C-alpha positions in Angstrom: 74.3 244.5 17.6 77.3 246.8 18.0 80.4 246.9 15.9 83.7 248.6 16.7 85.7 250.1 13.9 89.3 251.0 14.6 91.0 250.9 11.2 89.5 251.5 7.8 86.1 251.1 9.5 86.6 254.5 11.2 85.4 255.9 7.9 81.6 255.6 8.3 80.7 256.4 4.7 83.1 253.8 3.3 81.9 251.2 5.9 78.2 251.7 5.1 78.7 251.8 1.3 81.1 248.8 1.0 80.6 246.5 4.0 77.8 247.1 6.4 74.8 249.0 4.8 72.8 248.9 8.0 75.6 250.4 10.1 74.7 253.6 12.0 77.4 255.5 13.8 76.6 255.9 17.5 79.6 257.4 19.2 83.3 257.2 19.8 84.6 254.2 21.7 87.8 253.3 23.5 89.5 249.9 23.8 92.0 250.0 26.7 95.2 247.9 26.8 95.3 247.5 23.0 97.1 249.3 20.2 96.8 249.4 16.4 99.6 247.6 14.6 100.4 247.0 10.9 100.7 243.2 10.9 99.0 242.2 7.7 100.1 242.9 4.1 97.5 243.9 1.5 98.4 243.0 -2.1 95.6 245.2 -3.3 96.8 248.2 -1.4 100.5 247.3 -1.5 101.0 248.1 2.1 100.2 247.1 5.7 96.7 247.1 7.0 95.7 247.4 10.6 95.0 245.0 13.4 94.8 245.3 17.2 97.1 243.7 19.6 97.5 243.7 23.4 99.5 246.6 24.8 99.2 247.4 28.5 98.6 251.1 29.1 97.7 251.9 25.5 94.2 252.7 24.1 92.6 252.3 20.7 90.1 255.0 19.7 87.4 254.0 17.3 83.8 254.2 16.3 80.9 252.3 17.8 78.2 251.4 15.2 74.9 249.7 15.6 74.1 247.3 12.7 72.0 244.3 11.8 73.3 240.9 12.9 72.8 239.5 9.3 75.0 242.2 7.8 77.9 241.5 10.1 77.6 237.7 9.6 78.1 238.3 5.8 81.5 239.7 6.6 82.6 236.5 8.2 82.5 234.9 4.7 83.5 237.8 2.4 86.8 236.9 0.7 89.3 239.7 0.5 87.8 241.7 3.2 88.2 239.9 6.5 88.5 236.3 5.2 90.7 234.4 5.7 93.0 236.7 7.7 90.6 238.1 10.4 88.2 236.5 12.8 85.3 238.2 14.5 85.5 238.5 18.3 83.6 240.0 21.1 85.2 242.8 23.1 84.0 245.4 25.6 84.7 249.0 24.8 84.0 252.2 26.7 81.7 254.6 24.9 82.1 258.3 25.0 78.9 258.3 27.2 80.9 256.5 30.0 79.1 253.2 29.5 80.6 249.9 28.5 79.4 248.2 25.3 79.8 244.6 24.1 80.9 244.9 20.5 82.0 242.7 17.6 85.3 243.5 15.9 87.7 241.7 13.5 91.1 240.7 14.7 94.0 238.9 12.9 94.4 235.2 13.3 98.1 235.3 13.0 100.3 238.4 13.4 102.9 238.9 10.7 105.1 241.9 9.8 105.2 244.6 10.9 104.7 246.3 7.6 104.7 249.9 6.6 101.1 251.1 6.4 99.3 251.5 3.1 99.0 255.3 2.3 95.5 254.8 0.9 94.4 252.8 4.0 95.7 255.4 6.4 94.1 258.3 4.5 90.7 256.7 4.9 91.4 256.0 8.5 92.4 259.7 9.1 89.3 261.0 7.3 87.1 258.9 9.6 89.0 259.8 12.7 88.5 263.5 11.9 84.8 262.9 11.2 84.2 261.4 14.6 86.5 263.7 16.5 89.2 261.5 18.0 91.5 263.2 20.5 94.3 265.4 19.1 96.9 262.9 20.5 95.3 260.0 18.6 95.0 262.2 15.5 98.7 262.9 15.7 99.4 259.1 16.0 97.4 258.5 12.8 99.2 261.3 11.0 102.5 259.7 12.1 101.3 256.4 10.4 100.5 258.5 7.3 104.1 259.9 7.2 105.5 256.3 7.5 103.1 254.9 4.9 103.9 253.6 1.4 
């Protein structure tokens, strides 16, 4: 199955080591008419963590991974990672190869905040974004979140 990472999951080494050992990076992906927002507070990181929300005309750049279905099912019940704040949903994203992919991703149940982003969280996101080669405009956006982080 395919998984779309748009926040901390942009960082493939962190994702495979900590959450989805079977994940294999395939390509960049684009989720149109959504944007990244900072609508959940992390006690552990003492700052905001990302979610996506509808935003006409915007686009979320991320990573498309292929992973085992059993691995991703474990995340549905992993406290402190996505549970209880996030729910897994199906979305369709555009791959850098020009094809559309049905992917799984995690999205907040309830929007809160907004909160200033966690510096540690955004640093990992930036590292992953550089690894996969997001556009310079999107990289600028992430660097802006880093400047506003706590």
